[in-house]
N, C-alpha and C positions, 0 to 999 in steps of 0.2 A: 575634427570635423569640421567643413566649411561653413561659414555664416551662410545663411540662407538669403542674404539680401546680396551678395557678393563675393567672387571668390578672392581668399586672402590667402599670404603666405604664413605657416606659422613653424615656427623653429622653437625645439626643445632645447634642456642643457644638461647634461649629467657630470658627477663627479667621479673621481676615480680614485679607489683607495693607495694609498701611497706605498704602503704594505705587500697587499696581495694583487695590487690589480684589478682588483674587481671593481666594475662598474657602479652608481647607482645613477638612475635615473630620478626624472621629474615625478612625482604623484603627489601632489600637494592639495588636497581636498579645500581647502581654505581658499584658493581661486577658483572657487566653485566648477572645477571640470574634474574630469576623471579619463587618466592615462591609459590607455587600453596597452598600445604598443609602438609609442613615439610616433603612429604615422595615422591612427582612431583616436583622438579624444574625444569624450563625451561630456558633455554640460552636465549637472547633476539637475538639471531640471530635466532634460531630456530621458536619462536613467529614470528616474521618478513618474515620468511621461510612461513609458514602456511599461515600467510595475502595474500602473493602473490599467494599462491597455489588457498586460495580460491576465490582470486579475476579472478583467471584461469579456476574456477570451478572443480576445483580436491579436492575431499571431506580430510578432515585431515587425515581420514583413512587410505585413498589409496595414501597421502603422506607418513606416518609413515609406510607404507607397503615398498614403494620406498626406505627410510631410512635405514630401517631394510636388505633390500635387499643386499643394496650397502656396508653397513658397516658389515655385518655379525654377528648380534647382535640382541638381544629380547630387546626393549622397555618395558617401564610401560604399563597399561592398555589405548589401544587406546582412551576408553571412557574418562579416566580420563585425559587424555593429553587435549584431546578436552575440558572438564572444565577449564583444566590449563589455554587453551588458550583463551576462554571466560573471564578467570580471569583476565588475562594479558588486554584487551580489557576493560572489566570494569573498570580498574585503570587506563589508558592510559587517556590525555587529551585530550578529541575530541570536535570539538566545536559545530560539527554536523550543520553546517551553512546553508546548503541545500540551495544555492542562486547561481545565475550566475554573472559572471562580465559583463554581457552584458547585460541581462537582470533586475538586480539590485535584490534586494528583495521582490520588488513587479512586477511580470512579467504583462506586459497589455495584453499579449496571451498567453493563456494555452491550454496545450494539456491533455486528461483525459482519461485512460483505468483503466480495471482491467487485473491484472496477475490471469485467474481465475484457474490454475492446481497449483502456487503456495500456499498449504496450509498447517495447521499443525493437528494433528490429536484429536480432542476434541469431546465428547459426549454431545448431544444438551443437554441431560437432566441434566447433572453437573451445567447449567446454570441457577439460579434462575432467576425468575421475579424480577424488581425492584421495591422499596416501590411506592405507588400511586404520593406521591409528588415531586419523582425524577423528573426534568427539562432536562433532557439528558446534564448537563453540567459536565465536570469533569476536573480535574486540571492535564494538560499535564505533568509538573514536577514532580508532587507526582506520576503519573505512570511508566514513564520512570526510576526514579530513586529509585522506589519498584523493578522492572526489574533490576537493576544493583546491586540492596541490593540482590535480591535473587543470583545472579551469586557468587558474592563476599563471601557470606558466605557458599558456598558449599566447600570452602576453608576450612571451621575452624569443618567441620561435619566430625565424626568417622565413620559413615554409607557412603553409596555409595552415590555420587553428585544427590542432586533432592531429598531425600528421608530423610522425617520429616525434613526438611527445614524450621524453626522458622520465614523465611521472604519470604515462598514460596508466587508467587503469582498466582490465580486463575482466568482463565476469568470469567467478570465480566463485567454487562451492568454498575453498580456505578461508575469502577474506568478504565474502557478499552478505551485506547487516541491512537488518533493518532499522529503522530511526523509532527508538523509544525516548520518549524525555529524560534527563537524565536524573529527575526527583521523582520518576514514574519505575525506571527499572530498578532491579536489585544490584546493579553492576555494571559496568563497562563491559562487561563478557556476557554477551548474550547467545542465546542459540539461534542456529540458522540449520537447520540437520536437510534440506533437500537434497543432499545426495542421498539420501535413503528412498529417494520416489525411485531413482534411475534403476540400480540392482538391489531387489530387498534380500538381507542377509539374513534377520533373523522373522518367526513366523508375525512378531509385530508388526514389523516392517512390511511383508507381504498381506496382512491384515488392511495396513491403512492403504495399501496401494491397490486392494479391492475397492475399498470403500470408493475413492478418489475416482475409479473408474467407474463405479454406481452411480455418483454424482457428474461426471460427463457422458452418460448415457441419458439422465434427464435432460441435461442441455440439449443433445440431439434429439430426443422427441419435440421440441420445440421448435426441431427445422420446417420450414416446407419440404413439402414431398420430392419436389422437382431439384431443391437443394440438396437433400439426403440421397436423390438419384446419384447426384452428380460427383460425391462424396464417395458415395458406394465405387462407381466407375473410376473415380480417381485410384482407387486402393486396388484397382484389377481387380475387381469383383462382379460377379452377374449383376448387373442393376435392372433386373426386371422383378415384379412381384410387388405386393403392396407394401405401406411403409413399416406393416410392425416384421412382414419377412427381411425388408433391407436390413431392418435395427438390430433382430437378430444373427445377420450372417455377419453384418459388422460388427457388432460386440465379439463375436467367436473370432473375428479375426484380429480383432484389437488386442487380444492376448499375447501378440506377439511385440517388443518395443518400437519397432518402427513405425507399425502401423499405430497405433496408439499415438506417437507422437505426429505424425502426418494429419490425425483425426483432430487433434485437441487443436494443431496450428489453423486448422480450419476454421474450427469454431471460435476459438478462443484469442488467436493472434499469434506473432512467433515467440515472444516470451511468457510469463503466465500472468500478465497483468497484474494489478496492484490490488493487496489485501488490507483493511484499514479495522483499526479498531476504535470507535468512537462513543463518548457518552451521550445519553439521550440528549444534552443539550446541542447536540451536533458540532462539538467541538472534535477536531479529530487529535485521539492518543497514541497512536500506535500508526506505523504504515512498514510493509512490507514488500519489494518490488520480488516478484518470484523470478524465478529463472524457467521455472518447468512448472507442467501443470496445477494448479491450484487444487488444494486436498484440505482436510483439517488438520495435517500437521502444522503448515505455515500458522494457523491462529493460535496451535496449540504451544508453538515454538517463543510467539510473542507473550500470552498469557505466561507461561511457565518462568519467561524473561524479568516480568513484573515482580517489582517489589512484594505487591499484596495481592493474591488472588482475587478478582470481581466475585461478589455473592451471585452477580446475576447474569450470565453470558449469553445474548440473542446473536442464533444464528442459521442460515436457513438450511443447514444439514447437523442440527445438533446430536442426532444419537449418533453420526459420526465421530464429531468433537467428542464427546464423552468416551466411545468404545477406543480413540486412537490416545487419548490424554490418558485415561486410567489405565489403560497396558502399558505407556511411557513409566509411569509411575506406581506401580501394583503397590509398592508399600508403605504409602499414604496417600491414597486414591484423591486427586484435586476433585471429582466429582462425586459429593455423596451428600445427603443421605440419597438411597433410592437411585442410584446412577444419575442423579441433577435430574430425576422426575420430582415434581413437586408432591407426589404421594405415593404408597407403595403401589407397585404393578398387579393388583387384587384383580380378580375379575371383576368385583364390584364397585370398584374404585374406577376401572376402566369403563365400566358402561354407565358409571353417573357422569364422568367427564365427558363423554360422548353426548350425554343429553343434556351439558351444561348443570348439572346437577349438583357439583360439586366446587366447594368455595376453600382455598388454602390460604389461610393468612401470614403475610410477610410484615410483623409489627416492627422489626428492627428497621424498616426503608424508612419509618416516620420516625421511629427516637430508639435512640441507641441501645441496646442491651446493655441492661444493668444486671448483674456484674456480667462483664464480658465472657465470651466463649474464652479458651484459652487457643492461640492463635488466629483469633476474631480479626474481620477486620477491621481498621481504627476507626472508620467513618459508621459502620453499624456494631460492629461487636460481636457480629455473628460470625461462625467458622462453616456456615453451609455453605455448599455453591450446587448453582441451578443451571443446566443450561436447556435453553426454552426455542422453540420456533417464532421467528420473527414473524408479523402480521401477513405479511408477502407469500409466504412458506407454510403456512401452519397445514395447509390442507393437501400439501405433497407428499407427505410419510404414506410409507405402506405399513408400517408396526401397528398394529390396537395401542400397543401399551405409549405409544408417542402422542396419544390422547392426551397423557398427564403431563405435556410438556408444553403448554397453551397459554398465552397471557393473560386469556381472560378468565383463567382459576385463579388468578392473584387478584385481590381487589384492590390491593395497594398500587399495583402497577398500571391497572386500567384506567385509562383517563390522565393519565400522569407520565407515563412512557411513550414515547414515540418511537417505535421499532422500525420508522421508515427513514430515518434519517441516515442513514447510507444511502439506500436508493434514492433519495432526494439530493444528496451531496454528488453520486454518480449521474443523476440526471442534467446536473451542472456541469460536472465536469468534461461529459462525453464532448459537447462543445471546444472543448482543446485540442481532440483527439487528431484533426486534420493536421496540426503542425506539431504537437507534441510526438505522435508515431512516428515523426521523421529523423527524429533526435537521436546522436548516438545514447549509447547505454547510460555514459556518465551524466549526459547532459541532461537526458530525460531524468534521470534520477534526482540530480541536483535541484533542476528547474522545480519538476513536481511537487517537493519539500519545500519548496522555497513558496510555490504558490499558496499550499497548502498552510504554510505559517501564517502568510498576510492573511489569508481566509480565518484563522481563528483568531488573529488578532482585532479583523474588521467584525467578526460574529460577536468578541467578548468584549465591544465597546456595545454591541445591540443589548447583551445582557445585563450589563450593566447597568444600561439605560430604564430596562423595563425592571428592575430588582430594587 
């Protein structure tokens, strides 16, 4: 990279293997430099500056504009410098631990939600159906290593980064994986069953798809009438009538896959956004970058890949999460007792819950259960698993029995659990959408995991300071 004060010529050197003829180039960080492609050489100071800029929602291009204006000089292509920065992060040693000093590697209480507008551009037609024998199991290390390899390989290409990359990673149901910390997941083989969203083959798959469509309709109801009318017209339907007429017309048409995809793309973006599982302290424990529309399946995939299933999961569609997850594991229901409700769904309990006259204690959240249940969570000793609505969405449910899924019914959760941590994270991260959503799929998921990693590290220091 040119000196900010005056242009100078920079020469790099390399060595050649006497046996195979392979070339080894200069890549020595002790000199304070990072060599991207023998033409763009970044100072480590600049790499750290760009890292901090991203943490403060400033795109690499904008930060470089500021530096160019400050030093009155022109740098290399901003796109090349961005790839050089990603190259630096790919070769840096990050543990991507994604665990909390308070909640540990296996949080007993988690909050889950989707960042709907954090997407990468991707043609649905580019994703091929997996072979019939695909079981939805992918190797997490293979996928994330392949993404890093693509970014590292960009430094060796003579053409533009990302063009004709032999290590390029294309979105595929066969290899796309979430990120879950090595100490949190049960093994390197994790679940990603998004292919089942495309063409249901079993009653359980169809039930999940129906739940996902219900969830999408809820989002459509939040659209302004003018936006909804435009969407209906774009689907080739009659755009006259009330908002409810439009919704009913659109829902009927959404039974076809092509219309469903068109509606989803309008409401949520090109890919499926990214889903997170967080502990109440705000640390991101797992993240999944969806290829298709969000559904409870995405969170079930991550939870079922955990070494220890959380005792309490908070989600804006808790009923759908329980229905899907328990259908997938009928032999050993993940959410029990009472289908994840805090009490049996009797008329008396439902009535009392609606009036706020029932309290159910979870003492094991305060003090570990002794003796521990068989298969109990290591932090609580309890083998019970509940699905509750987060505070923002507890009034959205239409099922009376969901009155028994409210946080306020559990005194140990009230005043301690911040069920809004995911919403707060997304409010912060949406400031990145203007540049993140322009990236290729590999760059998007790699950089977002990196941003979340550094955010976790900074938040950990704050937690340690106040505990």
